[in-house]
C-alpha positions, 0 to 999 in steps of 0.5 A, spaced: 506 510 509 511 506 513 507 498 512 505 500 505 513 500 504 515 494 508 510 491 504 512 492 497 520 490 499 517 484 502 512 483 496 519 484 491 522 481 495 518 474 494 517 475 487 525 476 486 525 469 490 519 466 487 516 464 493 509 466 494 508 473 497 501 472 500 500 474 507 499 470 512 493 469 518 492 469 525 492 459 524 498 460 520 495 459 513 497 462 506 492 468 505 491 470 497 491 478 495 485 481 497 484 488 493 478 492 497 474 498 495 470 500 502 465 504 501 459 501 507 454 496 503 457 498 496 464 496 497 467 490 492 473 486 494 477 482 488 479 477 491 486 472 489 489 479 486 496 475 482 501 480 486 505 483 480 498 486 478 497 487 486 505 491 487 504 497 482 498 499 486 500 499 492 506 502 489 502 508 487 498 508 492 504 509 496 507 515 491 500 519 492 500 519 499 507 521 500 505 527 494 499 529 499 504 529 504 509 534 501 503 538 500 500 539 506 506 541 509 507 544 505 501 549 505 501 549 513 508 551 512 505 556 508 500 558 513 504 558 520 509 562 515 515 558 516 522 558 513 524 552 509 
C-alpha cells in the first residue's frame, strides 16, 4: 500500500506541474504507463495508459486493499479475542 500511495503522490504532483508522470526505465528512458492484468497465458496489458485515467484506478486499488486490511485485522482481533 505504501508503494501505491507513493505512486499516487508522484502522479498527482506530476499532473499538477504539467510534467509527464511516466516511470523511468533502468536506462533512464521515460516509459509510458501500462495497466496489466496478469493471469498466466490469459494475461492482458494496456499500453500507453493516460495518467488521468490510471490515477483513479490506482486510488481505488489502494482503497480496496486498505479496506481488506482493516477487515482482516478485525477478524484476527475477534479470533484472538483481543480488546480494541
